[in-house]
C-alpha positions in Angstrom: 19.2 -20.1 14.4 19.7 -18.6 11.0 22.4 -16.0 10.4 19.7 -13.5 9.2 17.8 -13.9 12.5 20.9 -13.6 14.8 21.9 -10.4 12.9 18.5 -8.7 12.6 16.4 -9.9 15.6 17.2 -6.9 17.8 16.8 -4.2 15.2 13.6 -5.7 14.0 12.2 -5.9 17.5 13.3 -2.4 18.1 11.6 -1.1 15.0 8.4 -3.0 16.0 8.6 -1.5 19.4 8.9 2.0 18.0 5.9 1.4 15.8 4.0 0.4 18.9 5.1 3.6 20.6 3.9 5.6 17.6 0.5 3.8 17.5 0.0 4.3 21.2 1.2 7.9 21.2 -1.1 8.8 18.3 -4.0 7.1 20.0 -3.3 8.9 23.3 -3.2 12.2 21.6 -6.3 11.5 19.5 -8.1 10.1 22.6 -8.9 6.8 20.9 -9.2 4.3 23.8 -9.5 1.1 21.6 -6.4 2.0 19.6 -4.6 3.0 22.8 -5.1 -0.5 24.3 -3.8 -2.1 21.1 -0.8 0.2 21.0 -0.1 -0.5 24.7 -0.3 -4.2 24.2 2.0 -4.0 21.2 4.5 -1.9 23.1 4.5 -4.2 26.1 4.8 -7.4 24.0 7.7 -6.1 22.0 9.3 -4.6 25.1 9.2 -7.9 26.9 10.8 -9.6 23.9 13.5 -6.9 23.8 14.2 -7.5 27.4 14.4 -11.3 27.0 17.0 -11.1 24.3 19.1 -8.7 26.4 18.3 -9.9 29.9 21.9 -10.3 31.1 22.8 -6.7 30.3 19.4 -5.2 31.3 19.0 -6.9 34.7 21.3 -4.3 36.3 20.1 -1.3 34.4 19.0 1.6 36.6 17.4 3.3 33.6 15.3 0.2 32.9 14.0 0.2 36.5 13.2 3.9 36.3 11.4 3.2 33.0 9.3 0.4 34.5 8.2 2.5 37.5 7.2 5.3 35.1 5.3 2.8 32.9 3.4 1.6 36.0 2.6 5.2 37.0 1.5 6.1 33.5 -0.8 3.1 33.2 -2.3 3.0 36.7 -2.3 6.6 37.9 -5.4 8.6 37.0 -4.7 12.2 36.5 -5.0 15.2 34.1 -4.0 14.6 30.5 -0.8 16.7 30.8 0.4 14.4 33.7 -0.2 11.2 31.7 1.5 12.7 28.6 4.4 13.9 30.8 4.8 10.4 32.3 4.9 8.8 28.9 7.5 11.4 27.7 9.6 10.5 30.8 9.3 6.8 29.9 10.8 7.6 26.5 13.6 9.5 28.0 14.3 6.7 30.5 14.3 4.2 27.7 17.0 6.3 25.9 19.1 6.1 29.1 19.1 2.3 28.8 21.3 2.5 25.7 23.8 4.8 27.5 23.9 3.9 31.2 
């Protein structure tokens, strides 16, 4: 593996993940279902890649488990718009916890 890739893979994946979050969030706020699906797929794909490159550390992360439960609730629970937006905000807060706990 090249030195460039070993140095920059995680920041690049993280940046792509944040772009997916922005695309999904914008589509959610604008009520654009097609763009929402694209943003969600992008977020999930980059999230899986981020997990795979850090699996040893993340396997024991309580914050990651909380985030995954919140994602499942946000994706599969039908409810008022404020509830769905609140769940996605909670996902973001749980994700920040992964870095610190």
